[in-house]
N, C-alpha and C positions, 0 to 999 in steps of 0.2 A: 032126751038125747043131746049129747054134748056136741058142740060145733068144733071142728078141727081148726086150729089156728095155724094157717099156712105160713104166716110171717115167722112164727117161732121155729117151725121146721126148717124154713129157709135159712134163718140165722144160725141154727145149729149145724146144718149140713154144709154150708159154704166153706168154713174152715177145713172140714174133712175133705171135701172135694179138692180144695186148693192144695192140701198136703199130698194127696194122691197124684195130682197133676205134676207137682214139683218132683216127686219121687220118680215118676215115669220119665220126665224130661232129663233127669240126672242119670238114671240107670240105663235107659234104652240106647243111647248112642254107643256106649262101650260094649253092649251086647251085640250091636250090629256090626262092629268092626271085625272083619274077617280077613286079615292079611294072608297072602298066599306065598310070599317069598321069604326065605330065610335070609339072614344077613350076617356078615363077618364084621367083627370089631376087635379092637385091641384094648387091653386094660392098662397099658403103660405107654408112656411116651418118653423118649430119652434112652437112658441106659446105653448110650453109645451107638444107637442105630436109629434109623427112621424107616417108616413104612409109607410108601407112596403107591399110588395107582396110576398106571400108564397103559393105555391100550387094552383095558379090561384085564390087566394082569397086576399082580402085586409085585412091587419092587422093594426089596429090602436092601438098605445101604448101611454099611458099617463105617461111620465117620470118625471113629477114634483109632482105627487100625490103618497103618501106612499102606498096606497092599489092598485095602478096601475089600477084604474077603468077607463073605457073608457071615453073619453071627450064627452061633450055635442054636440048636432048638431050645436050649434052656434059657436063652436070652430073649427070645421072641415069644410074645404072648398073643396068639391069634385064636379067637374063639368064634364058633358058629352058633348062632341062636336059631333053633328049630321052632318055627311058629306053630306048627300043627300040635306037637306034643309038649311045647314050652320047655324044651331041654337045651342044655349047652354042651357043646363038644369042643375039646381042645384040639387044635390043628397045628401041624408042623408047617413050615413054609412050603415044602414040597407038596403036601396035601392041599394046601390052600391054592397053590398055583395050578393044580389039576382041575379045579372047579371052573365052570363057566360063570363069570361074574359080570355084573353091571355096576360101574363105578359112579353112576348118577346119584345125586342126593335123594331123588324121588324114585321109589320102586316102580316097576312096570304097572302095578295095580294102584299106584297113587299114594302110597304111604311114605312117611318120612320118620326117621328116628329122632326123637326129641328128648332132652333132659328135663323138660318141664311140661306139665299138662296144660298150661295156659288157661286153667279153669279155676276161677275163684267163686263160681256158683252165683246164684242169685242172692243168697244170704250166706256170706263166707263163713260165719261162725257155726252155721248148722249144716250147710251143704257146700261141697266143693273142696278144693285142695288149697286151702289158705295157708297151710303150714309149709315150711321149707323142708320137704322130704328129700333127704340127700341120697336115698337109694332107689329112687324111682326114675325109670326110663319109660318112654311111651312110644308106641307106633301111632302116628297121627295122620288122619286123612280128613281134611275139612273140619267139621265139627265132631267127628267120631274119633275116639282114641281107645287104645288098648294098652293097659299097663303090662310091662314085661319086667320080670325079676331077673336081673343079671348078676345078683349077689355081689355087687360092687357099687361104690358111689357113682352117681351120674356124672360127677366131675372127672372120673377116671375112665369113662367110656369114649373111645375114639372110633367112630363109624368108619369102616373101610369100603364095603361093597355089598350089593345084593347078590344072592346066589340064584342064578337062573336055572329053573328046573327043566 
């Protein structure tokens, strides 16, 4: 009867266990992120108008027009990201102003909109977001994050407000 060499089993199993632990540490936080609040954002800045938030309302100012009349719907790009079904809806200024919004940078459930994951992983070349991903925007809460696809470069996303349900 052959004797089992426990040292050999331990040497072979440790790297496998280490890889499983790393995979869980990387994948688990994003699966636990469950934001509850939709958010409004704009995809352009400039074009002769500015979007500000005042008193939990959106204020659109047209600064190239002498009479400061509001810009047309074709000039303003306001979008609503729905967190439940991960869809995007285009809104007019009037539709956006009908919503109950919260203009704080942090949502009531603790998430923020970020253009970077701030995660380079334990071993950046194998795990993590070491590349400069220009189309990634994240909802971040502590160490948990959820990637949202807004179909636009993260450098063109201007957070406006959280939609209160």
